[in-house]
ROTORVO-737687 format. One record per residue (C-alpha): residue number from 1; residue in one letter; z, y, x. Coordinates in steps of 0.1 Angstrom, whole numbers. Layout:
// residues N
+-----+----+-------+-------+-------+
:   i : aa :    up : north :  east :
+-----+----+-------+-------+-------+
: NUM :  A :     Z :     Y :     X :
...
+-----+----+-------+-------+-------+
***
This chain:
// residues 111
+-----+----+-------+-------+-------+
:   i : aa :    up : north :  east :
+-----+----+-------+-------+-------+
:   1 :  M :  -361 :  1177 :  -546 :
:   2 :  N :  -371 :  1155 :  -574 :
:   3 :  L :  -348 :  1129 :  -592 :
:   4 :  I :  -369 :  1100 :  -573 :
:   5 :  T :  -361 :  1114 :  -540 :
:   6 :  F :  -328 :  1119 :  -547 :
:   7 :  L :  -321 :  1084 :  -560 :
:   8 :  L :  -337 :  1069 :  -528 :
:   9 :  Q :  -313 :  1091 :  -507 :
:  10 :  T :  -283 :  1079 :  -525 :
:  11 :  Q :  -292 :  1041 :  -522 :
:  12 :  A :  -299 :  1048 :  -485 :
:  13 :  Q :  -263 :  1059 :  -475 :
:  14 :  P :  -244 :  1032 :  -456 :
:  15 :  A :  -215 :  1014 :  -475 :
:  16 :  A :  -189 :  1029 :  -454 :
:  17 :  Q :  -199 :  1064 :  -467 :
:  18 :  Q :  -200 :  1055 :  -503 :
:  19 :  G :  -160 :  1053 :  -508 :
:  20 :  S :  -136 :  1026 :  -512 :
:  21 :  F :  -129 :  1004 :  -544 :
:  22 :  W :  -102 :  1028 :  -556 :
:  23 :  Q :  -124 :  1058 :  -552 :
:  24 :  Q :  -150 :  1047 :  -573 :
:  25 :  Y :  -130 :  1032 :  -602 :
:  26 :  S :   -99 :  1054 :  -604 :
:  27 :  F :  -110 :  1071 :  -636 :
:  28 :  V :  -116 :  1039 :  -652 :
:  29 :  I :   -84 :  1025 :  -644 :
:  30 :  M :   -65 :  1055 :  -653 :
:  31 :  M :   -83 :  1054 :  -690 :
:  32 :  V :   -73 :  1016 :  -694 :
:  33 :  L :   -37 :  1025 :  -684 :
:  34 :  I :   -36 :  1054 :  -709 :
:  35 :  I :   -50 :  1034 :  -738 :
:  36 :  V :   -24 :  1008 :  -730 :
:  37 :  V :     6 :  1030 :  -728 :
:  38 :  M :    -8 :  1049 :  -763 :
:  39 :  Y :   -12 :  1013 :  -778 :
:  40 :  F :    25 :  1004 :  -769 :
:  41 :  F :    42 :  1039 :  -779 :
:  42 :  M :    22 :  1049 :  -808 :
:  43 :  V :    -1 :  1021 :  -826 :
:  44 :  R :    25 :   992 :  -821 :
:  45 :  P :    55 :  1010 :  -837 :
:  46 :  Q :    35 :  1023 :  -868 :
:  47 :  Q :    24 :   987 :  -872 :
:  48 :  K :    58 :   973 :  -872 :
:  49 :  K :    71 :  1002 :  -896 :
:  50 :  Q :    42 :   992 :  -919 :
:  51 :  K :    50 :   955 :  -920 :
:  52 :  E :    88 :   967 :  -928 :
:  53 :  I :    76 :   989 :  -956 :
:  54 :  V :    55 :   961 :  -972 :
:  55 :  K :    82 :   938 :  -971 :
:  56 :  W :   104 :   962 :  -986 :
:  57 :  R :    80 :   969 : -1014 :
:  58 :  E :    79 :   929 : -1020 :
:  59 :  S :   116 :   927 : -1024 :
:  60 :  L :   121 :   953 : -1053 :
:  61 :  K :   135 :   936 : -1083 :
:  62 :  K :   141 :   944 : -1120 :
:  63 :  G :   173 :   971 : -1122 :
:  64 :  D :   163 :   988 : -1090 :
:  65 :  K :   163 :  1024 : -1091 :
:  66 :  I :   134 :  1042 : -1075 :
:  67 :  V :   113 :  1072 : -1067 :
:  68 :  T :    75 :  1072 : -1067 :
:  69 :  V :    50 :  1092 : -1045 :
:  70 :  G :    47 :  1116 : -1074 :
:  71 :  G :    83 :  1124 : -1077 :
:  72 :  I :    89 :  1103 : -1107 :
:  73 :  Y :   125 :  1087 : -1109 :
:  74 :  G :   131 :  1056 : -1128 :
:  75 :  T :   143 :  1020 : -1131 :
:  76 :  I :   123 :   990 : -1127 :
:  77 :  A :   119 :   972 : -1158 :
:  78 :  E :    92 :   946 : -1148 :
:  79 :  V :    77 :   935 : -1115 :
:  80 :  K :    40 :   922 : -1114 :
:  81 :  D :    21 :   911 : -1084 :
:  82 :  T :     5 :   947 : -1078 :
:  83 :  F :    24 :   971 : -1101 :
:  84 :  L :    56 :   977 : -1116 :
:  85 :  L :    68 :   987 : -1151 :
:  86 :  V :    90 :  1018 : -1144 :
:  87 :  E :   113 :  1028 : -1171 :
:  88 :  V :   118 :  1067 : -1171 :
:  89 :  D :   136 :  1073 : -1201 :
:  90 :  N :   148 :  1054 : -1236 :
:  91 :  N :   118 :  1034 : -1244 :
:  92 :  V :    94 :  1052 : -1220 :
:  93 :  K :    78 :  1027 : -1195 :
:  94 :  L :    52 :  1036 : -1168 :
:  95 :  R :    31 :  1014 : -1148 :
:  96 :  V :    30 :  1022 : -1112 :
:  97 :  D :    12 :  1004 : -1084 :
:  98 :  K :    37 :   991 : -1057 :
:  99 :  T :    21 :  1012 : -1031 :
: 100 :  S :    35 :  1044 : -1049 :
: 101 :  V :    72 :  1036 : -1045 :
: 102 :  V :    85 :  1055 : -1015 :
: 103 :  K :   126 :  1051 : -1020 :
: 104 :  D :   148 :  1030 : -1036 :
: 105 :  I :   179 :  1051 : -1047 :
: 106 :  T :   200 :  1024 : -1063 :
: 107 :  D :   226 :  1027 : -1035 :
: 108 :  A :   224 :  1066 : -1034 :
: 109 :  Q :   235 :  1070 : -1071 :
: 110 :  N :   262 :  1044 : -1069 :
: 111 :  K :   282 :  1067 : -1043 :
+-----+----+-------+-------+-------+
***
């Protein structure tokens, strides 16, 4: 049996034997539902968390004690648009990107 004969036979079947709408499209419907569930349980919370982190980084101010991604502890000496000047020791200042700040330890050291 060649391909053309097979295709002609499948086209010749009556509509009743081909199956209902749910049988034909159940896989597609299931995949769409899985994608929607993954969006609401994985992607959306991550986007919300990222917005909170960006808002927190924008609220940093002079005098806050921070920790960078590299583990450098310091106090913010100056805040610019994209970077911070962090004082790590007397008269030792480092310029770090705002995205490299991971933790504010101002409250933790006061306890």
